[in-house]
VMD Tcl script that draws the C-alpha trace (Angstrom):
set ca {
  {-192.63 -2.32 43.42}
  {-192.91 0.43 42.03}
  {-192.77 -0.04 39.05}
  {-195.55 -2.80 39.01}
  {-197.84 0.28 40.68}
  {-196.93 2.50 38.08}
  {-198.47 0.79 35.08}
  {-201.83 0.28 37.15}
  {-202.09 4.02 38.45}
  {-202.16 4.89 34.57}
  {-204.59 2.34 33.40}
  {-207.19 3.73 36.93}
  {-205.86 7.21 35.56}
  {-206.81 6.44 31.87}
  {-210.22 4.74 33.23}
  {-211.50 7.46 34.74}
  {-210.51 9.94 32.19}
  {-212.64 8.20 29.78}
  {-215.41 7.38 31.46}
  {-217.32 9.66 30.14}
  {-219.09 8.67 26.73}
  {-216.93 5.68 26.96}
  {-218.45 2.29 26.30}
  {-219.08 0.66 29.65}
  {-217.06 -3.11 28.53}
  {-214.07 -1.41 28.00}
  {-214.12 0.38 31.24}
  {-215.29 -2.23 32.90}
  {-211.83 -4.03 31.15}
  {-209.86 -1.34 32.08}
  {-211.15 -2.02 35.51}
  {-210.51 -6.00 36.03}
  {-206.83 -4.84 34.64}
  {-206.49 -2.52 37.46}
  {-208.15 -5.24 40.23}
  {-205.82 -8.15 38.84}
  {-202.14 -6.01 38.58}
  {-203.16 -5.10 42.64}
  {-203.82 -8.44 43.40}
  {-200.07 -9.82 41.77}
  {-199.19 -6.45 43.90}
  {-200.58 -7.61 47.21}
  {-199.34 -11.08 46.51}
  {-195.35 -9.84 45.71}
  {-195.73 -7.95 48.82}
  {-197.19 -10.80 51.42}
  {-194.42 -12.55 49.78}
  {-191.70 -10.82 50.97}
  {-193.32 -10.29 54.55}
  {-193.76 -13.44 55.01}
  {-190.15 -14.35 53.71}
  {-188.04 -11.36 54.89}
  {-190.00 -9.49 57.78}
  {-191.82 -12.41 59.92}
  {-188.95 -14.87 60.52}
  {-186.76 -11.40 61.45}
  {-189.90 -11.00 63.71}
  {-189.96 -14.88 64.91}
  {-186.07 -14.17 65.65}
  {-186.36 -10.94 67.66}
  {-188.79 -12.18 69.62}
  {-191.65 -11.14 68.40}
  {-193.64 -14.25 67.89}
  {-197.17 -12.85 68.79}
  {-197.29 -9.24 67.32}
  {-196.36 -11.52 63.94}
  {-199.19 -13.95 64.22}
  {-201.84 -10.91 64.94}
  {-200.65 -9.29 62.10}
  {-200.62 -12.39 59.32}
  {-204.23 -13.08 61.13}
  {-205.29 -9.31 60.61}
  {-203.77 -10.10 57.11}
  {-206.13 -12.83 56.93}
  {-209.00 -11.60 58.16}
  {-208.66 -8.19 56.16}
  {-208.85 -10.40 52.51}
  {-211.90 -11.71 53.63}
  {-210.43 -15.39 54.37}
  {-212.44 -15.07 58.01}
}
mol new
graphics top color blue
foreach p $ca { graphics top sphere $p radius 0.5 }
foreach p [lrange $ca 0 end-1] q [lrange $ca 1 end] { graphics top cylinder $p $q radius 0.2 }
display resetview
């Protein structure tokens, strides 16, 4: 996952550094690329969580806590 964060971080730095005197559309393209990269990273983290942490939490008797966390994530993602 760290591997996925580095290009995103670099793109953010480039977008903010080049914002002075750079064509607006070019900056917007960079920010859209950052947003898309973050969405892909979030999906990967969520998938890993659902396949790893969630089953472990349920097996260890933390069903309610696991469900509450998932509801919170669902809400944060704007799906509620």
